[in-house]
MIKOLRO-597895 format. One record per atom (N, C-alpha, C, CB): z, y negated, x negated; residue in one letter. Coordinates in steps of 0.1 Angstrom, whole numbers, plus 2048, in hexadecimal, padded with zeros to 3 digits. Glycine has a CB too. Example, Ala and Ser with C-alpha at 12.3 -4.5 7.8 and 13.67 -1.06 7.14 Angstrom:
2
84E83977CA84E82D785A84E82177CA85A82D78FA847816780S84780B777S84F80077FS839806773S
END
This chain:
169
A6E900DD7MA698F5DDBMA618EFDD5MA6F8EEDDDMA608E2DE0QA4B8DADDDQA598CEDCDQA3D8C7DF8QA528C8DC1YA508BEDBCYA468B5DC3YA4E8C2DB2YA508A8DC6PA46899DC3PA3A899DBBPA4F88EDBCPA32892DC0AA21894DB6AA21888DACAA0F891DC3AA31883DAEAA34878DA7AA36884D93AA4686EDB1AA44888D98IA47891D8AIA3D89AD8CIA55899D89IA398A2D95CA2A8ABD91CA218A0D84CA1E8ADDA4CA1E890D88HA1588AD81HA1B886D75HA1087FD89HA2B884D6EFA2D888D67FA2C892D60FA32886D68FA3289BD65MA2C8A9D5CMA218A9D55MA298B3D65MA168A7D5ASA088ADD57S9FF8A5D52SA028B1D62SA0189AD57D9F388FD51D9FD886D49D9E9884D60D9F4888D42P9F2877D37P9F786BD3EP9DF871D34PA0A86AD3AHA0D862D46HA13857D3CHA1A869D54HA11854D2FFA1C846D26FA10843D26FA28847D15FA0C832D28NA06828D22NA0782AD12NA0D81BD27N9FB821D09E9F8825D00EA07822CF9E9EB81FCFBEA0D819CF8VA15810CF5VA2781BCF3VA13803D02VA2581ACFAIA2C820D02IA31836CF7IA2081FD14IA1E837CF9NA1C83FCF5NA2183DCE1NA0F841CFANA19838CDARA21831CD1RA2E832CCDRA20827CD3RA36825CCDIA46827CCDIA4A833CCAIA4C825CD9IA4B838CD3CA52845CD5CA4E851CCBCA5184ACE3CA3D852CCAGA3D852CC1GA39852CB3GA3F855CC5GA38848CB3SA45844C9FSA50845C9FSA48834C99SA55845CA5IA66842CA7IA6C853CA6IA6A839CBCIA63858CAELA6886ECACLA60875C9CLA5B87CCC0LA58868C98NA4E86EC8BNA5B867C84NA39868C87NA5F85EC83AA6B855C77AA76859C7CAA6C842C76AA7D85FC87GA8C867C8CGA88871C7EGA8E871CA0GA7E878C85WA7A880C7EWA7C88BC67WA71879C83WA7087AC60TA7287EC5ATA7D87AC53TA6B87FC58TA88875C5ASA9186BC54SA9C87AC56SA94859C5FSA9E87CC5DYAA5887C60YAA1890C5AYAA788BC6BYA9989EC50VA998A2C48VA9B899C3FVA928A8C49VA96891C39AA9E891C31AAAF88AC2DAA9688EC2CAAB5882C39LAC2884C37LAC888FC32LAC7882C42LAC189BC3FTAC58A6C3CTAC78B3C2FTAC28A8C43TABB8AFC22LABD8A8C13LACA8A7C0CLAB889AC14LAC9899C12LAD4890C0ALAE0896C0CLAD6881C0FLAE08A0C14LAEC8A0C23LAF38B3C14LAE08A7C3FLAE88B9C14SAE58C9C0BSAED8C0BF9SACA8CFC0BSAE28BCBFALAE78B5BEBLAF88ACBE7LADA8A8BE8LAFA8AABF6NB088A4BF0NB168AEBF4NB0B893BF6NB0F8BABFCRB1B8BEBFARB1B8CBBEERB218C2C08RB108D5BE5FB0D8DABDCFB188CEBCFFAFB8DABDDFB158C0BD2AB1A8C2BCAAB298BFBCDAB138BDBC1AB308B6BD4TB3C8B8BDCTB488C6BD6TB368BBBECTB358D0BD6LB428DFBD3LB3B8DCBC2LB3E8F7BDDLB358DCBC0VB358E1BB3VB448D4BA7VB1F8DFBAEVB458CFBACGB508BEBA9GB448BBB9CGB6A8C0BA0GB3C8B9B97NB328B4B87NB3B8A2B89NB168B4B89NB4789BB82KB47891B80KB36885B86KB4C893B71KB2988CB7CWB1B881B7BWB16882B8DWB0A88AB6EWB16896B8DIB12897B97IB1888FBA5IB118A1B97IB24892BA1SB2888BBB2SB3087EBB5SB33896BBASB2E87ABA7AB29865BA4AB1E861BACAB21860B90AB1586DBABLB07868BACLB0F869BC4LAF4878BA2LB12869BCAFB1686BBD7FB23865BD9FB17879BDBFB2385DBD3TB3084EBDATB29844BD7TB4384BBD3TB32839BDBGB2C82ABDFGB1C824BE1GB31821BD4GB1981CBD8KB0E813BD5KB02825BD9KB0F809BC0KB0782CBD4TAF1834BCCTAFB83EBDETAEC845BABTB0583FBDCLAFF849BF2LAFA83EBFBLB11853C00LB00837BF8KAFD823C02KAE5828BFFKB07807BEDKAE0827BF7GAD3827BEFGAD1830BF5GAD0826BE0GAD283BBEDFACF84CBF1FACD84AC01FADF85ABEDFAD8841C0AVAD7847C18VACA83CC1DVAE8846C21VACE82BC1DIABF823C1DIAB282DC16IAC0814C12IAB2832C0EAA9F83AC0DAA9E83CC12AA98843C08AAA3848C18CAA1853C26CAA384DC34CAAC861C25CAA183EC33WA9E837C3DWA90832C3DWAA782DC3FWA9482EC36VA87828C2EVA7582CC2FVA8B82DC1FVA7B83AC2DWA6F846C25WA6C845C3EWA7D861C17WA7C846C42GA75845C53GA7083FC53GA7A842C5DGA7282FC50GA6A825C55GA58821C51GA7281BC52GA5B82CC45IA4E825C41IA4382DC4CIA4A828C2EIA4B836C4FFA41844C5DFA40835C69FA5285BC67FA4B82FC67LA4F831C7BLA3F81DC74LA7082DC88LA42818C6DVA3B80CC6DVA2680FC6BVA43802C5DVA2781FC60AA16822C5EAA15827C6DAA1182FC51AA1A833C78YA17832C88YA17827C8EYA1F838C90YA2281AC91MA23815C99MA1380FC98MA2F80DC98MA0B806C86GA00804C85G9F780FC8CG9FF803C7AG9E97FDC87P9E0803C96P9D5814C94P9D17F2C99P9D6811C8BT9D4828C86T9D582DC88T9D7833C82T9E6834C87L9E883CC8CL9F083CC92L9E8842C88L9EE853C96E9FA848CA5EA03859CA3E9ED842CC1EA0B85ACACIA11867CB6IA0F866CBDIA1B86CCB8IA03873CC4R9FF86CCD5RA0B87BCDDR9E586DCDCRA0F876CE7YA17887CEBYA0D894CEEYA22887CFCYA0889BCF3IA048A6CFAIA028ABD06IA078ABCF8IA028AAD12PA0B8B1D18PA078C1D22PA108A7D21P9FF8C3D1CE9F48D1D1EE9FC8DED0FE9DC8CAD18EA008D7D05MA0B8DBCFCMA198D8CF7MA088DACF5MA1A8CED01LA288CDD04LA2E8C1CF7LA2F8DDD04LA258C2CF1TA298BFCDBTA218B1CDATA1E8D0CCBTA268ACCD1WA22899CCCWA1B89ECC0WA3188CCC8WA0B89CCC2R9FF89DCB3RA0088DCAER9E98A2CB8R9FC891C9EY9F8887C98Y9EA880CA2Y9F588BC88Y9E7878C9CS9D6872CA2S9D6865C9ES9D1871CB3S9C8862CA0G9C6853C94G9B8857C8CG9D7851C83G9B684DC89R9A784BC83R9A6856C73R9A4836C7FR99D859C71Q999865C62Q99A85CC5AQ98A86EC60Q99B85AC4DP9A4865C40P9B585EC47P99F85EC26P9AF853C4CT9C484EC46T9CC85FC51T9CF832C54T9C585FC5BE9D686AC64E9D8872C5FE9D7873C72E9C9877C50R9CD885C4FR9D1887C46R9C788EC50R9D0875C3BI9DD874C2DI9EA875C37I9DE862C22I9ED86AC3FV9F9861C40VA01871C46V9F984FC4DV9F687FC51R9FB888C52R9FF890C4AR9F888BC57R9FA891C3EH9FA89FC37HA0B89CC2AH9E48A2C2DHA0288AC25IA13887C25IA2388EC28IA1387EC2DIA20887C39AA2B88EC43AA338A0C42AA2288DC50AA298A0C43IA268B2C41IA298B9C35IA168B5C42IA258B4C2BIA288B8C21IA348B0C17IA1C8B8C1CIA3B8ACC1CSA4C89EC1FSA4E8ABC21SA5188EC2ESA508ADC2DAA5A8B2C35AA5C8C8C2FAA538AEC48AA4E8C4C29IA518D5C29IA568D3C1CIA428E3C2BIA548CEC12LA618CFC07LA6D8C9C06LA5D8CBBFDLA708C2C0EEA7C8BCC12EA868CAC16EA7A8B2C1FEA878CCC23IA888DAC27IA878E3C1BIA7D8DDC30IA7E8EBC12AA7F8F7C0FAA868F3C02AA72900C0FAA918E3BF7VA938E1BF4VAA08E0BFCVA8C8DDBEEVAA68DEC07TAB08DFC0ETAB48EBC11TAAE8D9C17TAA98FDC0FAAA9906C14AAB1906C05AA9C90EC1BAAAB900BF8LAAB90ABEELABA901BEBLA9C90BBE2LAC08F9BECVAD28F3BE2VAD98F9BF1VAD78DABDDVAD5901BFFYAE3905C04YADE910C02YAE9900C11YAD5919BFDFAD8925BF5FAE1928BEAFACF928BF0FAE491EBE7AAED91BBD6AAF991ABDDAAE890CBC9AAF990DBE3TB0690EBE6TB0E91BBEETB09903BECTB04921BF4FB0692BBFCFB0D93CBF2FAF592CC02FAF993CBE6VB04943BD6VB1193DBD3VAFE93FBC5VB16933BCCFB21927BC6FB2A92FBCAFB22915BCBFB2B928BDCLB31931BDFLB3993DBDDLB2F932BE1LB2B94ABE5CB31959BE3CB3595FBD5CB28963BE9CB33955BC7FB34954BBEFB4194EBB9FB2C950BBCFB4C946BC6KB5693DBC2KB62947BC3KB5792EBCBKB5E950BD2QB6295BBDAQB62967BCCQB5595EBE8QB5A966BCBLB5C977BC5LB66979BB5LB4997FBC2LB6796CBB2CB69969BA2CB7496CBA7CB6695AB99CB84963BB1IB8296ABB6IB90976BB7IB7596CBB2IB8497CBC3HB8D98DBC8HB8B998BB5HB7D99ABDEHB80997BB1AB83993BA6AB8E99CB9DAB85986BA8AB8D9ABB98PB949B2B95PB989ABB84PB8D9C1B97PB8F9ADB7ELB929A5B6BLB8899BB76LB8A9AFB55LB8A988B73QB82987B73QB8297CB67QB7D988B7EQB7097DB67PB69972B5APB6F969B57PB5C96BB5CPB6396AB4CAB6595DB41AB64955B4DAB5995AB33AB5C954B53NB50943B5ANB50948B68NB39941B53NB6294DB69CB6494BB7ACB73947B79CB6195CB86CB73937B73NB7D92EB70NB7A926B85NB78921B5DNB89923B82GB8E911B8CGB94918B9AGB7A901B93GB9190CB9FPB9E91CBADPB93920BB4PBB0914BBEPB9B920BB7RB9A92CBCFRB90920BD4RBB392DBE1RB8D92CBD8VB84925BEAVB8C921BEEVB7F92EBF8VB8E91ABF1GB97910BFFGB8C912C0AGB9A8FCBFBGB9390EC12TB9090DC22TB878FEC21TBA290BC2ETB808F0C1FRB798EFC1FRB6D8F2C19RB7B8E9C20RB738F6C10EB62901C06EB5E90BC0FEB6690EBF6EB64911C16LB60920C28LB5D91AC2ELB6B92BC33LB6090BC32QB58909C3FQB50904C3EQB5C905C46QB488FDC30IB3C8F5C23IB3390CC27IB4B8EDC06IB38912C26LB2F91FC22LB32924C31LB3592AC12LB3991FC3DIB3491DC48IB29913C50IB3E91BC4CIB2890EC44QB22905C4EQB0F906C49QB2C8F3C4DQB0F90AC39VB03911C35VB01918C40VB03919C28V
END
């Protein structure tokens, strides 16, 4: 099957206008940055819900939760504004089928390092929180099935809600 020349050109050559490239790259980077922060917030919320302390659960209700969500979107918005500016951009490289950071040095290098290091830290903390959630649920399940329950195994049985969270983790 032979593809029309327009499709081959679209798939292989630099085909985006500079403005479209800048807008798409900025939106993709802002979305990724916000997504990672929101995933961290979700993991913390799940863990706080399971642990059930009043002061921890209070952090994830009402205005406080809205503030956390707004902070996640603002964090992504900062990168959106930075990459829409004149010194930074994320450019699509068709040969590699990926997006790459580019722009004027040293601003590009500094912002790229901030984005990458913050994403790595957020993903690492998210993994630790999910691991703690997994361990908490497993320990809670073991306490229920133990023949002689230790003193620190108090609390209700593991319900279906907790098991669903365990499966999602």
